[in-house]
C-alpha atoms as one frame of an Amber mdcrd trajectory, in Angstrom:
protein
  -2.519  40.761 -10.382  -5.624  42.749 -11.284  -9.020  41.072 -11.593 -11.856
  42.129 -13.881 -14.846  43.336 -11.863 -17.059  44.684 -14.654 -16.907  44.175
 -18.408 -18.274  47.406 -19.891 -20.062  45.692 -22.797 -23.729  46.787 -22.761
 -23.224  48.746 -19.524 -24.906  52.137 -19.359 -22.878  55.210 -18.431 -24.818
  55.736 -15.205 -24.192  52.154 -14.077 -20.449  52.422 -14.756 -20.381  55.736
 -12.870 -22.171  54.119  -9.913 -19.601  51.287  -9.834 -16.721  53.764  -9.925
 -18.363  55.772  -7.131 -18.858  52.826  -4.760 -15.321  51.599  -5.394 -13.921
  55.049  -4.600 -16.189  55.429  -1.549 -14.880  52.137  -0.150 -11.220  52.916
  -0.963 -10.871  50.025  -3.395  -8.070  50.634  -5.867  -9.193  50.135  -9.463
  -8.425  51.175 -12.980 -10.391  51.222 -16.199  -9.473  50.001 -19.654 -10.947
  51.700 -22.687 -12.715  49.957 -25.581 -10.474  48.855 -28.409 -10.512  50.768
 -31.653 -11.892  47.831 -33.642 -14.533  46.681 -31.162 -12.735  43.518 -30.088
 -12.809  44.580 -26.438 -15.279  46.927 -24.773 -13.106  47.834 -21.840 -13.627
  47.077 -18.196 -13.225  48.085 -14.580 -10.434  46.163 -12.874  -9.650  45.826
  -9.154  -5.904  46.260  -8.663  -5.398  44.393  -5.373  -6.347  40.706  -5.096
  -6.975  41.248  -1.387  -9.791  43.661  -2.192 -11.518  41.572  -4.879 -13.805
  39.748  -2.405 -15.014  43.038  -0.936 -15.444  44.540  -4.410 -17.517  41.548
  -5.544 -19.672  41.754  -2.412 -20.277  45.461  -3.024 -21.036  44.718  -6.679
 -23.593  42.049  -5.716 -25.289  44.463  -3.281 -25.331  47.209  -5.910 -26.813
  44.894  -8.546 -29.611  43.807  -6.173 -30.457  47.436  -5.408 -30.310  48.462
  -9.066 -32.455  45.518 -10.139 -35.130  46.397  -7.569 -35.070  50.080  -8.564
 -35.221  49.433 -12.313 -38.039  46.893 -11.925 -40.007  49.357  -9.811 -39.471
  52.083 -12.426 -40.627  49.722 -15.196 -43.729  48.679 -13.236 -44.558  52.338
 -12.605 -44.122  53.130 -16.303 -46.455  50.260 -17.231 -49.047  51.461 -14.704
 -49.027  55.063 -15.913 -48.846  54.091 -19.594 -45.451  55.606 -20.365 -43.668
  52.263 -20.934 -42.421  51.671 -24.461 -44.504  49.164 -26.407 -44.007  47.387
 -29.723 -46.500  49.807 -31.291 -44.352  52.734 -30.115 -41.291  51.187 -31.734
 -43.191  50.623 -35.009 -44.299  54.270 -35.014 -40.830  55.618 -34.194 -38.730
  53.290 -36.381 -40.911  51.686 -39.059 -38.030  51.012 -41.452 -36.002  49.222
 -38.782 -38.983  47.036 -37.842 -39.709  46.248 -41.501 -36.083  45.328 -42.237
 -35.950  43.162 -39.116 -39.103  41.309 -40.133 -37.775  40.814 -43.663 -34.509
  39.441 -42.260 -36.450  36.997 -40.068 -38.538  35.808 -43.019 -35.408  35.443
 -45.167 -33.601  33.407 -42.513 -36.624  31.155 -41.964 -36.856  30.587 -45.705
 -33.155  29.802 -45.831 -33.550  27.243 -43.058 -36.611  25.703 -44.729 -35.017
  25.573 -48.188 -33.202  22.222 -47.752 -36.392  20.554 -46.493 -38.386  21.964
 -49.416 -35.717  20.858 -51.918 -35.639  17.332 -50.483 -39.395  16.959 -50.832
 -39.572  18.228 -54.403
């Protein structure tokens, strides 16, 4: 029976391609399911043979360690050279989104505080 190796929810295309590549390079049989039409499932990468799942998980753990180190180094370099995205950059690029998000936060806080306010008045 096949085992899920990677749920593709919030997985970038390059990461999924890397996983496919290391599975193919190590001759691990796998298949991929596509996202559902209504967004219930986001698809996944499945290892076909239960005998290969331990090796696939070991390779996945090694890959994730390497990717984490690389991405952290890239982020640190971006912070050092000033090219990292900041909150101010987001406000400049998407002011409406930031404003609507802040309004939603204020609305939800008010909604949570409403019962307390009503009980005291």
